[in-house]
N, C-alpha and C positions, 0 to 999 in steps of 0.2 A: 884766959881771955876768950870771951865768946864772940863768935862771928855770926852776924845775922844777915841773911840774904833778903833783899827787898823783893817783894812779890812782883812777878811779872804778869801782867794781865793784857792779853791780846784781845782786840775788838774785831768784830766783823762789821765792815762798813758796806752797806748795800747801795749800789747806784740806783737812783730813782727811775731811770729809764736806760735804754740801750742807745744812748747818744754820746757823742764826744764830750759834750758839756756836762752831762750827768756823770759820766765816768771820771772826768777831771775833778768834779766837785767831791766825789767820794775819795779819790786818791789824795786830793789836797788836804783833807782832814785826817787821813790815815796817819798813824804813827808806826815806827819800826815795829815789826812783829804782827801787825794787823793783816787781815784779809779783806780785800775789796771784792765783793760779790757782784757779778754782773747778772742781770736777769736773763731768763730764757726769752727767745724771740729772734727775729731777723730785722736788721736795720741797715739802711744805706748810710755810709759815712762819706761826706765830701771832703773831710779833713780828719786829722787824728786828734786824740785828746791832748797831746802835748804840742800841737802845732803852734808855732810862734811863741811858745813859753820857754822851751829849753830847760824844763825842770829836771833836776837830778833825781834819780830813783832813790826810793827809800827801801828799806829791808822789808818788803811787803809781798804778799801773794795777790795776784790779780786772777780771779777764778770765775770762769763762766759756768753755766749750768751743765756743760758737757758738749762733746763734739756733736754737731748738728742740732743742738738745742739752743746755744748762743751762737748766732751767725752774724758776723760783721761783713757786709758787702762793701768793698772798696770802690767808691764811686767818685774818687777825686779825678781831676784832669791830670794829664801827664805831669810828672815832676815829683816834687817832694811832699812833705807833710804826710808821711806814712801813718796808718792807723795807730800803730804802737811804736813811738819813738822813745827808746829807753836809754837814757844817759846814766850808765852804771857808775857806782862809786865803790872803791875798794873797801871791804869790810861791811858792805850792805848788800847781802845776797837778795836777789829778787826772783820771783817765780811767776810765770804766766801759764795757766792751765785751763783745759776744758772749753776752748773756744774754736770755732770754725771761722777761718778767714777766706773769703771768696772774692775773686777778681771778676772783671766783666767777662761774660761768656761770648767773646768776640774772636775774630781771627787775628787780632793784634796781640802782642805780648802783655798788654796791660801796662799800668803805670810803673815807672821805674822805682827802684828802692825797696821793693818787697812790701810785705804786710807788717813785718817787724823789723826795725832797725835798732841794733844794739851797738853802743859805742861806750867809751870811757875806760874805767880801770877795774870794774868788778871782776873778781876772779872765781866766782862761784854762782853764776845765775843758772836758772833751770827753766827750760821751755818744754812742757810735756803735755801729752794727751790733747794736742791741738791738731786740727786739720787745716791744710793749706791747699786751695784749689784754684784753677783757672788763672795762672800767671806763669810767666817765664822764670822770674826770680821770686822766691817766697820770703826770704829773710836775708838781711845783710848784717855782717858783724865787722866792725871797724875798730882799730885801736888796740891797746894793751889789755884786752879782755878775753875771757873764755869762760865756758860753762858747759852744762850738760843739756843736750837736746835729745829727748827720748820719748818713745811711745807716741810719735807724731806720724801723721799720714800726709804724704805729699802727692798731689795729683796735678802735676805741672803740664805745661804745653811747650812744644817746640814751635818756633815761629820762623818762617822763611829761611829754611836751611840753617837756622841758629838753634843749637840744642838748648834745652832748658837747663838752668843752673839753680836748683832749689835753694841752696845756701851759698851766698857769696861772702868770702872772708878776705879781709885785708888787714894786716897788722904785723907785729914784730915776728910772727912765725917761729922760725927755728929757735931763737933764744927762749921763747916760752916753753916749747916742747922739750928742749934740752934740760931745762931747770926742773922739770916735773918727774 
């Protein structure tokens, strides 16, 4: 009995601009295994690409042109709608790489929630080669999820006697670590 494997063909989907809407359009058409390429440049984002959509993550890579080459400036008002709201799904590993996230260069801690918010049940996401600067909290991770954060640069700020917390985690904790 012969077994034939179907050919797997991943595509690169290029965002037409460095805006939340253009990034959403590229992610929306991407399929599992694809790479969504973000262009080089600096852009102010008043909201995130997944704001008010709540879309579940696909098994994709979201890739900028590199640290300090693709720069997303978080210009939202205080509150939610982080630039990258990632609702992970178990069995669909995702990756974010090669992006600089910058907060306001002010004396305040910046908007809450960080630049990347990861939730859901994905057990193998990866955030790598990203730079996070000018915020008190850079990333939040909530739920029964975990992954690898490596080769990232965190330039955080303390604010009014409150130390910076680059990554804030809330989830099952001990049960996850005990099972690994």
